C-alpha positions in Angstrom: 103.8 -49.3 129.0 104.1 -50.0 132.9 104.8 -46.6 134.9 104.8 -48.0 137.8 108.6 -48.7 139.3 107.8 -52.0 140.4 105.9 -53.1 136.8 109.1 -51.7 135.3 111.1 -54.4 137.0 108.6 -57.2 137.1 109.0 -56.4 132.9 112.7 -56.6 133.0 113.0 -59.9 135.2 110.2 -61.4 132.8 112.4 -60.6 129.7 115.4 -62.2 131.4 113.7 -65.5 132.9 112.4 -65.8 129.1 115.6 -65.4 127.6 116.8 -67.7 130.1 113.6 -70.2 129.2 114.1 -69.8 125.7 118.1 -70.7 125.9 118.0 -74.0 127.9 114.6 -75.3 125.7 116.8 -74.7 122.4 119.4 -76.6 124.0 116.9 -79.3 124.8 115.5 -79.5 121.7 119.2 -79.5 119.8 120.0 -82.6 122.3 116.6 -84.3 121.1 117.3 -83.9 117.8 121.0 -85.8 118.1 119.3 -88.1 119.7 117.2 -88.5 117.1 119.2 -88.3 114.3 121.3 -91.2 116.2 118.2 -93.6 116.1 117.4 -92.7 112.4 121.0 -93.9 111.5 120.8 -96.7 113.5 124.1 -96.0 115.8 122.7 -97.4 119.0 126.5 -96.7 120.9 125.7 -93.3 120.2 122.0 -93.7 120.3 122.5 -95.0 123.8 124.7 -91.8 124.8 122.4 -89.5 123.6 119.4 -90.9 125.2 121.5 -90.8 128.6 122.4 -87.0 127.8 118.7 -86.0 126.8 117.5 -87.2 130.2 120.0 -85.6 132.0 119.1 -82.5 130.4 115.7 -83.0 130.9 115.5 -84.0 134.4 117.7 -80.6 135.0 115.2 -78.4 132.8 112.4 -79.8 135.2 114.5 -79.2 138.3 114.9 -75.9 137.1 111.1 -75.0 136.5 111.2 -74.4 132.8 109.1 -77.4 132.0 107.3 -79.8 134.4 108.6 -82.7 135.9 105.6 -84.8 134.5 106.7 -83.2 130.9 109.7 -84.5 131.1 109.1 -88.1 132.6 106.9 -88.7 130.3 109.1 -87.3 127.3 112.0 -89.7 128.8 109.6 -92.7 129.0 108.9 -92.2 125.2 112.5 -91.7 124.0 113.2 -95.1 126.3 111.0 -97.0 124.7 111.6 -95.6 121.3 115.4 -97.1 121.7 114.1 -100.2 123.4 111.9 -100.7 120.5 114.9 -99.8 117.7 117.2 -102.0 119.6 115.2 -105.1 119.4 
């Protein structure tokens, strides 16, 4: 346990950031699962909407620094590729 005042503050800040990042990542996972479910159900209109939402959320998450921007770009690319292959 920290004894120094600044170290105690850092612990509080880290806890807040961890909670925020966890909330954001959980929401992102839900959005991605919704896209996967729509794709599995072969509901391509809904899947297209969910893909657009997933791309938006991934880029927002990357811009906040929760995930790396290349990770977000890679995930968007893979999701788009899966959607395009499914709609052929």
